[in-house]
C-alpha positions as CSV (number, residue, x, y, z in Angstrom):
1,M,-15.5,-101.5,94.5
2,K,-18.3,-100.8,91.9
3,W,-18.9,-97.4,93.7
4,L,-15.2,-96.5,93.4
5,T,-15.2,-97.3,89.7
6,G,-18.4,-95.3,89.2
7,L,-16.9,-92.4,91.2
8,L,-13.8,-92.4,89.1
9,I,-15.7,-92.5,85.8
10,L,-17.8,-89.6,87.0
11,L,-14.8,-87.7,87.9
12,L,-13.3,-88.3,84.6
13,V,-16.3,-87.2,82.8
14,L,-16.4,-84.0,84.8
15,L,-12.8,-83.3,84.1
16,Q,-13.3,-83.9,80.4
17,Y,-16.2,-81.6,80.3
18,R,-14.2,-78.8,81.9
19,L,-11.3,-79.4,79.6
20,W,-13.4,-79.3,76.4
21,F,-16.3,-76.8,77.2
22,S,-15.5,-74.5,80.0
23,N,-14.2,-70.8,79.6
24,T,-10.6,-72.1,80.2
25,G,-10.7,-75.2,78.1
26,V,-9.3,-76.3,74.9
27,V,-11.9,-74.4,72.7
28,R,-11.0,-71.1,74.4
29,L,-7.4,-71.9,73.8
30,W,-8.0,-72.4,70.1
31,Q,-9.9,-69.1,69.9
32,T,-7.1,-67.2,71.6
33,Q,-4.5,-68.6,69.2
34,Q,-6.5,-67.6,66.3
35,Q,-6.9,-64.1,67.7
36,I,-3.2,-63.9,68.3
37,T,-2.4,-64.9,64.7
38,S,-5.0,-62.4,63.4
39,Q,-3.5,-59.6,65.4
40,Q,0.1,-60.6,64.4
41,R,-1.1,-60.2,60.8
42,E,-2.5,-56.8,61.5
43,N,0.5,-55.6,63.3
44,Q,2.8,-56.7,60.4
45,G,0.8,-54.6,57.9
46,L,0.8,-51.7,60.3
47,Y,4.6,-52.1,60.7
48,Q,5.1,-51.9,57.0
49,R,2.9,-48.8,56.8
50,N,4.9,-47.1,59.5
51,R,8.1,-47.9,57.8
52,V,6.8,-46.2,54.5
53,L,5.6,-43.2,56.5
54,E,8.9,-42.9,58.4
55,A,10.8,-43.0,55.0
56,E,8.5,-40.2,53.8
57,V,9.2,-38.0,57.0
58,V,12.9,-38.5,56.4
59,E,12.4,-37.4,52.8
60,L,10.5,-34.3,53.9
61,Q,13.1,-33.4,56.5
62,S,16.0,-33.8,54.2
63,G,15.2,-31.5,51.4
64,L,12.8,-29.2,49.5
65,D,12.4,-31.5,46.4
66,T,10.0,-33.9,48.0
67,I,8.0,-30.9,49.5
68,E,7.9,-29.3,46.1
69,E,6.8,-32.5,44.4
70,L,3.9,-33.0,47.0
71,A,2.9,-29.3,46.8
72,R,2.7,-29.7,42.9
73,S,0.8,-33.1,42.9
74,Q,-1.5,-32.9,45.8
75,L,-2.1,-29.1,46.1
76,G,-1.9,-28.2,42.4
77,M,0.7,-25.4,43.2
78,I,3.1,-23.9,40.6
79,K,6.3,-22.0,40.8
80,Q,6.5,-18.2,40.3
81,G,6.7,-17.5,36.7
82,E,5.3,-20.8,35.5
83,Q,2.0,-21.1,33.5
84,F,-0.6,-23.7,34.5
85,F,-2.4,-25.4,31.6
86,L,-5.4,-27.6,32.4
87,I,-6.3,-30.0,29.6
88,A,-9.8,-31.4,29.9
89,D,-10.7,-34.8,28.3
């Protein structure tokens, strides 16, 4: 009877070791859950960025006002007949 109790205790210890310290144990589960949470946060940020870019694409496709504004602000372009003044600080 003692050997059966000892065998059961040994089996319990082995199973607990595998549960807590193996590659498929609880520690790995916690790490995976943290990675999932981190990836979901990153995905949410990228989703918001995509929404902004999508709105910008729709604006660019819908009219020339947005294109003109971008050309003026980013490329420094001016309309024909306008004069450009650069004021230095």
